[in-house]
Structures are given as structure tokens and as C-alpha cells.
KEKE-3310 file (N, C-alpha, C; in steps of 0.2 Angstrom, whole numbers, plus 5000, padded with zeros to 4 digits):
npx = (5004:5003:5010:5005:5009:5017:5021:5014:5009:4997:4991:4992:4986:4973:4970:4970:4959:4949:4950:4946:4933:4927:4927:4919:4907:4903:4901:4890:4880:4878:4872:4879:4879:4879:4889:4899:4903:4909:4919:4927:4931:4939:4949:4955:4960:4970:4979:4983:4990:4985:4981:4968:4951:4936:4919:4903:4887:4872:4856:4857:4870:4887:4899:4916:4931:4948:4962:4978:4993:4994:4985:4969:4957:4942:4928:4913:4901:4887:4876:4869:4854:4855:4854:4855:4870:4881:4893:4901:4902:4910:4922:4927:4930:4940:4950:4953:4958:4969:4977:4980:4988:4998:5004:5001:5002:4991:4986:4986:4976:4965:4963:4960:4948:4941:4941:4932:4918:4901:4895:4885:4871:4865:4851:4839:4841:4839:4826:4820:4824:4819:4805:4804:4807:4797:4786:4789:4788:4775:4771:4776:4767:4756:4750:4741:4746:4742:4741:4754:4760:4754:4759:4772:4772:4767:4776:4788:4785:4783:4795:4802:4795:4799:4813:4813:4807:4816:4827:4823:4824:4814:4807:4809:4799:4787:4790:4789:4775:4769:4773:4768:4755:4753:4758:4748:4737:4740:4741:4728:4722:4721:4709:4699:4686:4687:4700:4710:4712:4717:4718:4721:4733:4742:4740:4745:4758:4764:4769:4780:4792:4793:4796:4804:4816:4830:4833:4825:4831:4844:4841:4837:4849:4857:4851:4851:4865:4868:4867:4856:4850:4853:4847:4833:4831:4833:4823:4811:4812:4810:4798:4790:4791:4785:4772:4769:4769:4758:4748:4748:4743:4731:4724:4723:4716:4704:4700:4697:4688:4691:4690:4700:4714)
npy = (4994:5011:5026:5043:5054:5069:5078:5077:5081:5093:5089:5075:5072:5075:5066:5054:5057:5057:5043:5037:5042:5037:5023:5023:5028:5018:5007:5012:5014:5001:4995:4993:4995:5010:5012:5003:5008:5020:5015:5008:5019:5026:5017:5015:5028:5030:5020:5025:5036:5048:5058:5058:5053:5061:5059:5062:5056:5055:5049:5052:5056:5059:5067:5070:5072:5073:5074:5081:5085:5099:5103:5101:5092:5092:5084:5080:5068:5062:5049:5036:5027:5009:4992:4980:4973:4963:4958:4968:4976:4967:4967:4980:4980:4970:4976:4986:4979:4972:4984:4988:4978:4977:4990:5001:5012:5026:5027:5014:5010:5017:5012:4999:5000:5005:4994:4985:4975:4971:4955:4946:4934:4921:4926:4918:4908:4915:4919:4906:4902:4911:4909:4896:4898:4906:4898:4887:4893:4895:4882:4878:4885:4878:4876:4868:4856:4862:4875:4877:4875:4886:4897:4896:4898:4911:4919:4917:4922:4935:4939:4939:4950:4960:4960:4964:4977:4984:4983:4992:5003:5008:5018:5012:5011:5011:5000:4990:4991:4988:4975:4969:4970:4961:4949:4946:4945:4933:4924:4923:4914:4902:4903:4900:4890:4883:4876:4875:4872:4881:4895:4907:4907:4905:4917:4926:4922:4923:4936:4938:4940:4954:4960:4972:4968:4970:4984:4988:4981:4987:5000:5000:4995:5006:5017:5012:5013:5026:5033:5042:5050:5043:5031:5035:5039:5027:5019:5026:5024:5010:5009:5016:5007:4996:5002:5004:4991:4986:4994:4989:4976:4978:4985:4975:4965:4972:4973:4959:4957:4951:4948:4951:4941)
npz = (5000:4996:5003:5008:4995:4997:4987:4976:4959:4953:4941:4941:4952:4948:4939:4947:4955:4945:4941:4953:4955:4944:4947:4958:4953:4944:4953:4961:4951:4947:4958:4971:4989:4998:5008:5005:4992:4997:5005:4996:4987:4996:5000:4987:4985:4995:4991:4979:4983:4989:5003:5009:5005:5002:5001:4994:4993:4982:4976:4962:4959:4962:4972:4974:4983:4983:4994:4998:5006:5003:4993:4985:4975:4967:4960:4951:4946:4937:4941:4932:4931:4930:4926:4940:4943:4949:4945:4940:4951:4958:4950:4951:4964:4964:4957:4966:4977:4971:4968:4980:4985:4975:4970:4956:4942:4940:4927:4923:4931:4927:4914:4916:4922:4912:4904:4910:4908:4907:4914:4906:4908:4898:4889:4887:4896:4908:4906:4907:4920:4928:4926:4931:4944:4949:4947:4955:4968:4968:4968:4981:4988:4987:4975:4961:4948:4935:4938:4942:4929:4922:4929:4926:4913:4912:4920:4913:4900:4904:4909:4897:4890:4899:4897:4883:4883:4891:4883:4873:4880:4888:4901:4918:4927:4918:4912:4922:4925:4912:4910:4922:4919:4907:4912:4922:4914:4906:4917:4921:4914:4921:4927:4917:4913:4925:4926:4934:4951:4960:4956:4961:4967:4956:4950:4959:4961:4949:4946:4954:4949:4948:4960:4968:4976:4978:4978:4989:5000:4999:5002:5015:5021:5018:5025:5038:5040:5040:5028:5024:5014:5003:5006:5007:4994:4987:4993:4989:4975:4974:4979:4970:4959:4964:4965:4952:4947:4954:4948:4935:4938:4943:4933:4923:4930:4931:4918:4916:4925:4937:4954:4966:4974)
capx = (5000:5006:5008:5004:5014:5015:5023:5010:5007:4990:4988:4992:4980:4967:4969:4968:4952:4945:4950:4942:4926:4924:4926:4913:4901:4902:4898:4884:4876:4876:4869:4882:4877:4883:4895:4904:4906:4913:4925:4932:4934:4944:4955:4959:4964:4976:4983:4986:4995:4983:4980:4961:4946:4929:4914:4896:4882:4865:4854:4858:4876:4893:4904:4921:4937:4954:4966:4985:4995:4994:4980:4963:4954:4935:4924:4906:4898:4880:4875:4863:4851:4857:4852:4859:4875:4886:4900:4904:4904:4916:4927:4930:4933:4946:4955:4955:4962:4975:4980:4983:4994:5004:5003:5004:5001:4984:4984:4984:4969:4960:4962:4957:4941:4938:4940:4926:4912:4895:4895:4877:4869:4861:4844:4834:4842:4836:4818:4818:4825:4814:4799:4804:4807:4790:4782:4791:4785:4768:4770:4777:4761:4750:4747:4741:4751:4739:4743:4761:4762:4752:4763:4779:4771:4766:4782:4793:4783:4784:4803:4804:4793:4803:4819:4812:4806:4823:4832:4821:4826:4808:4807:4809:4792:4783:4792:4786:4768:4767:4775:4763:4748:4753:4758:4741:4732:4741:4740:4721:4720:4719:4702:4695:4683:4690:4705:4714:4708:4721:4720:4723:4740:4745:4740:4749:4765:4767:4771:4785:4798:4793:4797:4810:4819:4837:4832:4822:4837:4849:4838:4837:4856:4860:4848:4854:4872:4869:4866:4849:4847:4853:4841:4827:4830:4832:4816:4806:4812:4807:4790:4787:4791:4779:4766:4768:4767:4751:4743:4747:4739:4724:4721:4722:4710:4698:4697:4695:4683:4693:4689:4705:4718)
capy = (5000:5017:5031:5049:5058:5076:5082:5075:5086:5094:5085:5068:5071:5076:5059:5050:5059:5054:5036:5035:5043:5032:5017:5024:5028:5011:5003:5015:5013:4994:4992:4992:4999:5016:5011:4999:5013:5025:5012:5007:5025:5028:5013:5017:5034:5028:5016:5029:5041:5054:5058:5055:5054:5063:5057:5063:5052:5056:5044:5053:5059:5058:5072:5067:5076:5070:5078:5080:5090:5106:5104:5097:5091:5090:5083:5077:5064:5060:5042:5034:5020:5004:4986:4978:4968:4962:4956:4974:4978:4963:4969:4986:4979:4967:4981:4990:4974:4971:4990:4988:4973:4978:4997:5003:5019:5028:5026:5007:5009:5020:5007:4993:5002:5005:4987:4981:4973:4967:4948:4945:4927:4920:4929:4913:4905:4919:4918:4899:4901:4916:4906:4890:4901:4909:4892:4883:4896:4893:4875:4878:4888:4873:4876:4861:4856:4866:4882:4877:4877:4893:4902:4895:4902:4918:4923:4917:4928:4942:4941:4941:4956:4965:4961:4968:4984:4986:4984:4998:5009:5011:5020:5006:5011:5009:4993:4986:4992:4984:4968:4966:4969:4955:4943:4945:4942:4926:4920:4923:4908:4897:4904:4897:4883:4880:4871:4874:4873:4886:4900:4913:4906:4906:4924:4930:4920:4925:4943:4939:4943:4961:4962:4975:4966:4973:4991:4988:4979:4992:5006:4999:4995:5013:5021:5010:5014:5033:5037:5043:5052:5037:5026:5037:5038:5020:5016:5029:5021:5003:5010:5018:5001:4992:5005:5003:4984:4986:4997:4985:4970:4981:4986:4968:4962:4976:4971:4952:4957:4946:4951:4949:4935)
capz = (5000:4996:5008:5005:4992:4998:4982:4970:4955:4952:4935:4943:4957:4944:4936:4952:4956:4940:4942:4959:4955:4939:4951:4963:4949:4942:4959:4963:4945:4946:4963:4977:4994:4999:5013:5001:4988:5000:5007:4990:4985:5001:4999:4981:4986:4999:4987:4974:4986:4991:5010:5010:5000:5004:4995:4995:4988:4982:4971:4955:4957:4967:4973:4977:4984:4985:4998:4999:5011:5001:4988:4985:4969:4968:4954:4951:4941:4937:4941:4929:4933:4926:4929:4945:4940:4954:4942:4939:4957:4960:4946:4953:4970:4963:4955:4972:4981:4967:4968:4987:4985:4970:4968:4949:4940:4939:4920:4922:4934:4922:4908:4919:4923:4905:4901:4913:4904:4911:4913:4906:4907:4892:4891:4887:4902:4913:4905:4910:4927:4932:4926:4936:4951:4951:4947:4961:4973:4967:4970:4988:4991:4986:4968:4958:4942:4930:4940:4941:4922:4920:4932:4923:4906:4913:4922:4908:4895:4908:4909:4890:4889:4902:4893:4877:4885:4893:4877:4869:4884:4891:4908:4922:4930:4913:4910:4927:4924:4906:4912:4927:4915:4903:4916:4925:4908:4905:4923:4922:4910:4926:4929:4912:4914:4931:4924:4940:4958:4963:4951:4964:4968:4950:4948:4964:4960:4942:4946:4959:4946:4948:4967:4968:4982:4979:4980:4996:5004:4999:5005:5022:5023:5018:5030:5045:5041:5040:5022:5024:5007:4998:5008:5005:4987:4984:4995:4984:4968:4975:4981:4964:4955:4967:4963:4944:4946:4956:4944:4930:4940:4944:4926:4920:4934:4930:4912:4916:4930:4943:4961:4971:4973)
cpx = (5004:5005:5007:5010:5013:5017:5020:5008:5000:4987:4987:4987:4973:4965:4967:4961:4947:4944:4945:4935:4923:4923:4919:4907:4899:4898:4891:4878:4873:4874:4872:4879:4882:4890:4901:4907:4911:4920:4930:4935:4940:4950:4959:4963:4970:4981:4987:4990:4992:4981:4973:4957:4939:4924:4907:4891:4875:4863:4856:4865:4881:4897:4910:4927:4943:4959:4973:4986:4994:4989:4974:4960:4947:4932:4917:4904:4891:4880:4869:4860:4853:4855:4857:4864:4881:4893:4904:4907:4910:4922:4931:4933:4940:4951:4958:4960:4969:4980:4984:4989:5000:5002:5006:5001:4993:4982:4982:4977:4964:4958:4959:4949:4937:4936:4934:4920:4907:4896:4887:4876:4865:4854:4839:4835:4839:4828:4816:4818:4820:4807:4798:4804:4800:4785:4783:4788:4778:4766:4771:4771:4755:4747:4746:4745:4748:4742:4750:4763:4760:4757:4770:4778:4771:4772:4787:4791:4784:4791:4805:4802:4797:4810:4819:4811:4812:4828:4830:4821:4819:4810:4806:4802:4787:4784:4789:4778:4765:4768:4770:4756:4748:4754:4752:4736:4734:4740:4732:4718:4718:4712:4697:4692:4685:4695:4710:4710:4712:4723:4723:4731:4744:4745:4745:4757:4768:4771:4777:4791:4799:4794:4804:4814:4826:4837:4830:4828:4842:4847:4838:4844:4859:4857:4851:4861:4873:4868:4859:4846:4847:4847:4835:4826:4829:4825:4811:4806:4809:4800:4787:4786:4785:4772:4764:4766:4760:4746:4742:4743:4732:4720:4719:4716:4704:4695:4694:4689:4684:4693:4694:4709:4715)
cpy = (5006:5022:5038:5052:5065:5081:5080:5081:5087:5089:5078:5067:5071:5069:5054:5051:5056:5047:5034:5036:5039:5025:5017:5024:5022:5007:5006:5013:5006:4991:4991:4997:5005:5015:5007:5004:5018:5021:5010:5013:5027:5024:5014:5023:5033:5024:5020:5035:5047:5053:5055:5057:5056:5062:5059:5060:5054:5051:5045:5056:5058:5064:5070:5072:5072:5075:5076:5085:5097:5107:5099:5097:5089:5089:5080:5073:5062:5052:5040:5028:5015:4997:4983:4972:4968:4960:4962:4977:4974:4965:4975:4984:4975:4971:4985:4985:4973:4978:4990:4984:4974:4985:4998:5009:5020:5027:5019:5006:5011:5015:5001:4994:5003:4999:4983:4981:4969:4960:4946:4937:4927:4922:4923:4909:4908:4919:4911:4899:4905:4912:4900:4893:4903:4902:4887:4886:4895:4886:4874:4881:4883:4873:4869:4862:4861:4873:4883:4879:4884:4898:4902:4899:4909:4922:4923:4922:4935:4944:4943:4948:4962:4966:4965:4975:4987:4988:4990:5004:5012:5013:5014:5006:5009:5002:4988:4986:4987:4977:4965:4965:4963:4949:4941:4942:4935:4922:4919:4917:4902:4898:4901:4890:4879:4875:4870:4876:4878:4892:4906:4913:4907:4914:4928:4928:4922:4932:4944:4941:4950:4964:4965:4974:4970:4980:4992:4987:4984:4999:5006:4999:5002:5017:5019:5012:5022:5037:5038:5045:5047:5032:5028:5037:5031:5017:5019:5026:5014:5004:5012:5012:4997:4995:5004:4996:4983:4989:4993:4979:4973:4982:4980:4965:4965:4974:4964:4951:4951:4950:4948:4942:4929)
cpz = (5000:5002:5005:5001:4992:4992:4975:4966:4954:4946:4937:4948:4954:4941:4941:4954:4951:4940:4948:4958:4949:4942:4955:4959:4946:4947:4961:4957:4945:4953:4970:4982:4995:5003:5009:4996:4991:5002:5002:4988:4990:5000:4993:4981:4990:4995:4982:4977:4988:4999:5012:5005:5003:4999:4998:4990:4988:4976:4964:4954:4963:4966:4977:4977:4986:4988:4999:5004:5009:4995:4988:4978:4970:4961:4956:4945:4942:4937:4938:4931:4928:4930:4934:4942:4945:4951:4941:4946:4960:4956:4949:4960:4969:4961:4961:4976:4977:4968:4975:4988:4981:4967:4960:4948:4939:4932:4919:4925:4930:4916:4910:4920:4917:4902:4904:4909:4908:4909:4913:4905:4900:4893:4891:4893:4908:4912:4909:4917:4931:4932:4931:4943:4953:4952:4953:4967:4974:4970:4978:4992:4991:4980:4965:4951:4936:4932:4940:4934:4919:4923:4928:4916:4907:4915:4917:4902:4898:4908:4902:4888:4893:4899:4887:4878:4887:4887:4873:4874:4887:4898:4912:4925:4925:4912:4915:4926:4918:4908:4916:4923:4911:4907:4919:4920:4907:4911:4924:4918:4915:4928:4923:4913:4920:4930:4930:4946:4962:4959:4954:4966:4962:4948:4953:4963:4954:4942:4951:4956:4946:4955:4967:4975:4983:4981:4987:5001:5005:5003:5013:5025:5023:5024:5037:5046:5040:5034:5021:5017:5002:5000:5006:4998:4984:4987:4991:4978:4969:4976:4974:4959:4957:4965:4956:4943:4948:4952:4938:4932:4940:4938:4923:4923:4932:4923:4912:4921:4935:4949:4966:4970:4977)
residu = (MET:LYS:THR:GLU:ASN:PRO:ASN:ILE:ALA:TYR:ASP:GLU:GLN:SER:LYS:ILE:THR:ARG:ALA:ILE:ILE:ARG:ALA:ALA:THR:LEU:MET:LEU:GLU:PHE:GLY:ALA:GLU:SER:ARG:LEU:VAL:GLU:GLN:THR:ALA:GLN:ARG:MET:GLY:THR:ALA:LEU:GLY:VAL:ARG:SER:VAL:GLU:ILE:SER:LEU:ILE:PRO:SER:ALA:ILE:VAL:LEU:THR:THR:LEU:THR:SER:ASN:GLN:SER:VAL:THR:THR:THR:ARG:ARG:ALA:HIS:HIS:LYS:PRO:ILE:ASN:MET:SER:ILE:VAL:TYR:ASP:VAL:GLN:LYS:ILE:CYS:ILE:ASP:LEU:GLU:LYS:ASN:PRO:TYR:SER:VAL:GLU:THR:VAL:ILE:GLN:GLN:LEU:LYS:ASP:ILE:GLN:PRO:ASN:TYR:TYR:ASN:ARG:TRP:LEU:ILE:VAL:LEU:MET:VAL:GLY:LEU:ALA:CYS:ALA:SER:PHE:ALA:TYR:LEU:ARG:GLY:ALA:ASP:TRP:VAL:ALA:PHE:GLY:ILE:THR:LEU:LEU:ALA:SER:SER:VAL:GLY:MET:PHE:ILE:ARG:GLN:GLU:LEU:ALA:LYS:ARG:GLN:PHE:ILE:LEU:ILE:ILE:THR:PHE:GLY:ILE:THR:ALA:PHE:PHE:VAL:THR:LEU:ILE:ALA:SER:LEU:SER:TYR:ILE:ASN:ASN:ILE:SER:ALA:THR:PRO:ASN:ILE:ALA:LEU:SER:SER:SER:VAL:LEU:LEU:LEU:VAL:PRO:GLY:PHE:PRO:PHE:VAL:ASN:SER:PHE:LEU:ASP:ALA:MET:LYS:GLY:TYR:LEU:SER:MET:GLY:TRP:GLY:ARG:TRP:MET:GLN:ALA:SER:LEU:LEU:THR:LEU:ALA:THR:SER:MET:GLY:ILE:ILE:PHE:ALA:MET:SER:ILE:LEU:ASN:ILE:LYS:GLY:TRP)
# end
């Protein structure tokens, strides 16, 4: 690990600041909790030779300052909402750990951050596994095999719709609302001619793919660790997604004249 370099040039410190905030922005955008973002930024700063790193987080931006004995550099970056991807969070942390063990130049760190690519799973595997997960939950709740199959179909199609809307860059709230609507329509097949004895379980289990669990968990973790603005922002986002999902379900049930689950 490097110690502070009191004679660090302003240009060099500016590069270090840009590298650190790039790492912090990647972690924030892809779902890391706030405490982890702050700790990683401070560790990278120490490893790169600055005395300390001060960071301020809000849901849509990061303000970061690096300090040495005789100067400071401050910069701001906007954080855009992106799908949760822990592989990117892992890659940034790995760069930080490697930097602490074997210090190298800030240019190398910047290049490594540029080289980070999301590790996406095969989309059809995701569709199948999400469908199976929702159907398995329905089975555990006592659904019969017809309801199991309809839940599998509805949630798999729902995941496909969600992927297509995300590919076309629809706003996330609209994506959740539309997906919930079509998932409810498909799940309502279990009511036709009483083919299933447990249609209500199929209906409720099919929309589980839209539960915003990660934002809710992160919001509570942030709030409990003192990052109240981040916790509030993430809780509000998760609540809006839940509201959009509920609106989609209610709209579909109103069209089908289904009363409750």
C-alpha cells in the first residue's frame, strides 16, 4: 500500500480523482450499497497516494474530493440508473484489492476500469429460470400442476417482455407496469373453465419477478448505516416500482373482472 505523496502534481492528482470517481460511479450505478462505495473509493485513494478521499452520495450523482497536504481536487459525476450487476461491482473491488497489494500507475487503473464489461447470462436461460422460480414458489404455496404450468408460462413471458422493453430503453416504471399487466392476463388463464383449483396462487405467484427486492434491501442498509438520502432515494424508487406493478395488475384484473387473489 502506498503512503501519501506530499509532492504529487496537480495533474496527477486530477487523474487519480477521475479514476476513483469512475470506480465509485460504476459501483453506485450497478447496485452496490453506499458504505461499500465509500470504502472502496477511500481505499483506492490511499493506494494511489493521496492523503484522504471525501465522498458525498445522492441517488443521481457523486461528489468526490481527494486531499493531499497542500491541495485538493473536487469533481462530480452523474450516476445513471442501470440494471443491477454484481459482476461489475466485483470487478471494481478486485481492481482495488490488486492495487493495494501491488501498487501501479493511475493510468493502468483507468484502463482497467475502461475494460470492465458486464457479465450477462444468456437471456433465454434467465427467462427459463425466472419462470421456474415463480412456478416453484407457486407449488410451495400449494398450487396444483395446472397452476404450476400457467405460472411458469406467465412469468417466463413476463421476463421476456421485460427484457424487450429494457432493450428499447423504456422507463423502468413503465416497464414494470406493462409487464405486470401482461403477466396477469396470461395467469388469468387458470380461471377458464375452472381448469385449475388454485387460480389465485397462479395469479399472485406469476408477478414475483417484479418484486424490487434489491432496491428495498439496499435502502434499508443505507439508512441503517447513516446514508439517509441514499436510503430514502432507493426506497422511493422501489416503492414507485411496486406502485407501477400494482397498477398493471389492477388494470388487467379490471378488464377480466377478477375480484381479488
